N, C-alpha and C positions, 0 to 999 in steps of 0.2 A: 237750694240743692247743695248740701254740704257733704264733702267726702274727706276721708283720711287719705291725703295725697300719696303718702309713702306706701300704704297698704294697697291703694288703688293701682299704683304703678307696679309694685312687687307681684301682685296677684293678676296682673294684666287684665283688669276689668275694663269694660266698655260701657259708656253711657251715650245714648243717642235719642234724638227726637226732634220736636219742633218747639221753638220758643217764640212767643209773640213779641214783635218789635216794641210794642208798648211797655214791655217789662224792663226795657233798658232806659232808665231815666237820663243818664248822661248822653246817650246816643240821640235821644229825641231832640236835644238842643241843636243837632247838626242836620235835622231833616227839614224839608221845605213844607211838608204837610204832616198833620198828626196821623200816625199810623192807624189803620182800621183794624177791626177784630180779625180779619183774615190775613193781615200782613204779618208774616212769620219768617223766621230763618230756620234752616235745617242745620243741626249740629251733630257731631260725633266726637267724643273724647275717649281716647284709648290709652291705657296705661302700658308701660313697657320700660325697657332699658335701652341705652345706646350701645355702640360697639365696645365701649369701655366699661359696660355693666353699670352705668350711672342711671338712676331713675329719671324717667321723663314722662311727659304727657304729650300725645299727638292730638292736635285739634284740627278738625275740618269744619268749616262753616260756609254755608251758601244761602243765597237769597237775593232779593232785590230791594234796594233802599231808595226812597224818594228824596234825592238831594237837590240842591239848587245849582244850576250852571252858573259859574262865575263870569261867564262872558255875556250871556243874554239875560240872566237872572230868572229864567224859566225853569220849570221842573225837569229833572234829569233822572231817569230810572237807572240807577247804578247797580250793575251786576256784581254782587259780592261773592268772592271765591277765595277762601282762606284755607291753606294747608300748611300748618306750622307745628313746631314742637317747642316745648319749654322744658328745661331741665330743672329738677327739684334739688335744692341744696338747703343745708341747715341755715337758718336765719343769721347766725353768727358768722358764717362763712360766705354770705351772699356777696359782699364787696370783693372779696378775694377771688371768687369764682367767676366774676363778670369778665367777659372776653371781648376784644374788638374784632376777633376773627369772624367774618361773615358766614363761615361754614359751621360755626358752633351755634347751637340753639341758645336763646335767651334763658336766663336763670330766674327762677322765682323761689321764694321761701317755701319750703315744705311745711305743711300744716296738717294738724289732725282735723281741722274744720275749714277746708278750702272751699270757698263759694264758687261753684262751677259757673253760675250765671254771671257773676262779676268777672271771672276770668274770660269767658266768651265775649262779654261786652268790651273788656280791655283790648282783646285781639281785634274786634271789629273796629274800634276807634283807631287803633294803630294802622289798620289796613285802609282807612279812608284816604282818598287823595286830598292833598292840601288845598288844591284849587280845582274842584270838579268842573268839567266842561264837556259839552257835546263833542263827539268825534268829528273831525273835518269831513271824513268820508260819509257821514250821515247827513250831509247837506249843511253842515255848520249849525249855526244857531238861528233857525227860522228864516233862512234866506240871506243871512248876513254875508255868507261866502259868495252868493250869487251877486249881491250888490258890489262887493269888493272886486269880483272878477269883471263885472261890466265896467267899473271905473277904470280898471287896468286896460281893458280893451279900448275904451274911449280915449284914454290918454295916448295909447299907441296909434290909434287912428288919427288923432290930431297931429302927432309927430309925422306920421306917414303923409298926411296932407301937406305939411310944411316941406317935406322932402321933395315933393313933386313941383314946388314953386320955382 
């Protein structure tokens, strides 16, 4: 899916739909299981300008990815929710336009043949947690939190028994 990024932004076009997770070759290396035919992400890319009239693309991506929990090594259904913007700049000015300001959108080189699928995959990869793991409120990793809690309780009960002696 190739677009002229400057024209897409200037004319405030929108592209949206569903993409199969299997279409993202680099993302598949981060998944615990091979995605099925029904495993998809929803995307929307909108062209526009920022407050200073600079061209940008706003991306929203959502879906669920089968990652591996780094604590228990079991499957973890990760809820993907991306809402970000990237500013379009001339390739020659790319280094000069980069900013450390967290309020400024990231910059990418404007192109007459920008691959939207690759851009979406880049944003998904950037949004993945470095060390995915189950939430503690979800019961931890298959009872690991319960085991740790019972060990803490048994240690305190031993101390309590010593106190009464």
